[in-house]
N, C-alpha and C positions, 0 to 999 in steps of 0.2 A: 681571397673571397671579395667579390664586388660588393660595394656599397651603394646606398640610395643616391649619394653624390655622383657616383660612376654612371648610374642610369640616367639622372638628370643631365649630365654632360653629354652622354650618347644621344639622348633623345632631343637635346637642344632646348630643355625646359628647366623651370626652377624645381627645387625640391618640393615645394608645396604642391606642384601639379602632379608630381610622381605620387605623392602621399594621397592625393584625392582620387587618383586612378586605383591605387591599391584599396581603397576603401569604398570603391563604386560610387563616388560622388556624381550626381547628375549634372554637375556644373562644368564637366569636361567635354568637349566636342568629340564626336565619334572618331574623326580624323586624328585628333591629338592623342585620344585614348589608345588608338591602334599603334601609333608612333612609339608611345611609352611601353606599350606591351611588347612590341617587337624588340625594343632595347633590352628589356628584362629577360625576354627569351634568348636573345643573342649573347647576353653577358652570363646568364645562368644565375641571376639575381634571386635570393631567397629572402623575403622580409623577415626581420626580427619579431617573433610573436609577442614578445613583451612590449616592444615599441608600438606595435599594431594596437594591442589591447589599450595602452595608454592614450594613444591618438583617438581611438574610436569609442574609448570608455567601455569597451567589451573585452572580457577575458576569454570567450569562447569556452567557458568551463561551466558545467552544471554539477552542483554538488548533490550527492545522495546519502542521505542519513538513513542506516539500516540497523534495527535492534537485533542483537545476536540470537533472540529467542525465535526468530523467523526460520532459522536453519534452512533445509532444503526447499521451503516454500519460496524462498527468494529468488531462486534460479529462473523459474518461469516469468516472475515479474521483471527481472533484469533482462530477459529475452525481449519481453514487450517494450521495455524502455529503449533498448537498443534499436529495435525495429523502427522506433520514431525518430531517433537522433542520428541514425546512420548517414543519412544525407544532408544533415544540418550543420556539418563542421562543428560539432561540439565534442568535448572530452568530458567524460564522467569521473568525477572525484568522489570515491566512496569513503565514508566515514562509519564505522560500526559503533553501536551504542550498547553498553553493557548493563547499565543501571540508570536510576533516576538522575543521580548527580551527573553522570556522563551525558546523559540526553540534554539536561540544562546547559552544560558546557558546550556541547556540540551546537545548540541553536545560538548560543551567545557568540561563539568564536567563528563559527563555519559560515553560517548564512548572513553575509554581509557584502554590501557593494565593495568592488575592488578585489574581492576574493573569487567571486563567481557572478554569472549573470542571473542565476536563479537556483532554486533548490527543489528537490523532492523528498519529502519525509515520509517514510513507509511506517504505518502502525504506530506513529509517535504523535502524541498530543503536545503541542508546544506550550511553555509556560507563558503566563500572561504578558511578562516584560518583553519577551521575544515578539509576540504578537503586535503590541504596541510599536516596537521598533520596525518591524515589517510595513506597517502602515505609514509611520513617519517617514521611511526612506523609500516607499514605494518599492520594496523589494519583492520581486516574484517568486512565490513559493506555492506548491501544490502538495496537499496532503493526501495520502493514499490509504483508504480503508478506515480513516477516522475523519471527523469533520469539526470545523470551529467556525463561529459566525465570522463573516468578514474575509474569510480565506477560501482559496479555491480548494476543492476536493473533489476526489474520484474514489468510488468504493462500492461494495456490495450492500444491497438493502437488507440489513440484517433482521429488521422486523418481519419483512416479507419472507425471508428464509425460515425464521423460527415459526412463522404462521404455517408454511408448507410442511415443515416436519411434524408439528403437533396435528395437523389436519391428516397427515398420512398415518400416524399411529392411531388417532381416533377413527379413522376410516377402517382400520383392521380390528376395532372392537375395543380398543384400550380406553380405559376410563381414568386409571391412575397414572398419569403421565408427569414425570418430574423433569426438572431443568437443571442441568450442570452448565452454569454460565461462566463467563469471565469478564473482567472490569473493561469499560471501553478504554481507559488509561491503564495499562498493564502495570505501570510504576505507581498507581495509586488505588489500592484495594478498595477504598470508600468510594471510588467512582461507580455510576450505575452499570449494570450488565448490559452487554451489547444485544442480547436476545430477549431481555425481561419484557419488554413492551409487547412485542410480536407473540411471545408465548403467552402473556395474559390475554391478549385479545383473541387469540386461537381458542384458548381454554373456555373464554366466555361464549365464543361463537358456537362452541360445540356443546354448551350448557354443562361444562365440566367444572368442578370445584378445584382451585389451587389450594392443595392441603397444606397445613402447617409443616415446615421442614422440607417441603418439595422443591424449593428454589435454593440451589446451591451455588454460590458465587466463588470461584476459586481461580487460582492463577493458570496459565496455559502450560500445562505439563501432564504426562500420563500419571505421575505420583499424586498430583492434586485431583485428577479425576477418579483415581482409585479410592483416595481418602473420602471424597464426596460420595461415592457409592456405598462405602461402609456405612456412613451416616444415614444414608437413605434406607439401607437394608435393616438397620436397627430400629427404624420407626414401627409402630404398632400395625400399621398397614403400608408396607413397603409398595413402591410403584411397580407397575408391570411393564412399563416403557419409560426410557430415559432419552432426552433430547440434550445434546451436548453442544457447546459452542465452538468446539474444534475437534479435528480428528484425534490430536494427542489426547485430549481429555476422553474421547469416546474409547480410544484403545485402552485407557486406564480404567475405565468402566467395565469393559469386557474382561480385562484381566482380573479386576477384583471379584466380579461376579462368579467367574469360573473357580477363582481361589476359595469361595465361600460354597461351592458345590452347586451353584446356579447354572442352569444351562442357558446358553444364548442361541437362538431366540426362544426356545421352548418355555423357560421360566421368565425371561425378561428380554425385551426388545431394546435395541440401541441405535440412535441416529447420530452421526458425526456432522462435521461442518468443515468443508474445504476440498474434499476429494483428493487428498495427497496420495502419493505413491504407496505409502504404508496402508491406507484405507483400502485402496484397490487390491493390494497383495492379500490383505486379511480379509476381504470381502465384507467390509463394513459398509452398511447403509449411510448414505451421507448427503449433504448438500454441496453440489459441485460448484466451484467458484472460478470464473474465467479469469485466471491470474494473468496470463499473458496480455490479454486484452485490456485488463485494468492498468497494467504498466504502460502498454503503448498509449492509451487514452491519457493518463496521467501526464506523460512526457509531452502529448500534443497540446494538452492545455497549457502546460508550462511554457512551451515554445511560442504558443500564441501570445501569452502574457509578456514574454520577453520582446516579442516583435511589436506588440501594440500595448504600450503601458497603460492607456486609458481604458482598456477592458475591464468590465466589471468582473468580480470574482464569479467562478462558475462552481456549481455543485452537481455532480453526475453520479447517479446510482444506477447500478446494473443488477439484474436479478440473478439469484442462484438458482440451481436446478436440481431437484430431488433425483437421487440414483439409488433405487432399491437394490439391496444385495442380500447377503445371508444372515444379517443380524436383526431381522424384523420378522415377525409372524404375529398371527392373532394370539390374544392371551388365552391361557389354559381356561377351560371351562369351569 
């Protein structure tokens, strides 16, 4: 196996010159660069990636933190990320996150200089200590579908999506519209709901009251959606339409309604959020989210931050799109 010393001798230069050629230094003349490259080709030399990372202070690795609750939603996001990094000579190192403690360990151990050149965190809110360290180390990180002051983020405009869903239901004639929301930080039930502001704004714009008990904030699951609808149907005046903050919750709402003998949409209308394969298969009205595009854009923002450390953090919001299907209809007269 030829070494960098062999290349230097074959090209008649020092090891430092070979290193500068390998790292695309502008300090090497075109003729000298060509001579070194010819020696590399002739000898079949392949640089040691660890040594190159040490010399350039680059690992050519991007870390990807993914919570397990994303499930199949992660696949189109990953496709978008790979679209962006395919030509950038970077390797993705994926770390899955199961719970709050696992998330905190991941941000502490994984997102650090020397381990990677930057990180993407999907649907994860970083703890305060990690945010402080990112700033102190100028470590590039981009949050996807959550935001934090001082960090770059790319995501959907949740408030606009909630407004669109409520407006759609109100346009069908619904006045009693409830919200099955989920926390911004999935691992912190006390954090605000992702759709609560948009929901309240839309209800106010439509001159509709947000009734007591009509806002249910639960976790991201079908079971939680079912339980939330059970509480809504036990109210003195149950809603005639439900806007959910995820397709999983919306599926739970539909299942619970049918389990109680309520017809969807004849007795109650349901709108989900994400446009997952399940929502498409089951015909659930929803807000479509451009998952692949979000992944690509988040990766592009991160690559720009790695290449240009002086760039200010960016926040990019993309709109969702209402997709009417079989779970919405005008309320019963």
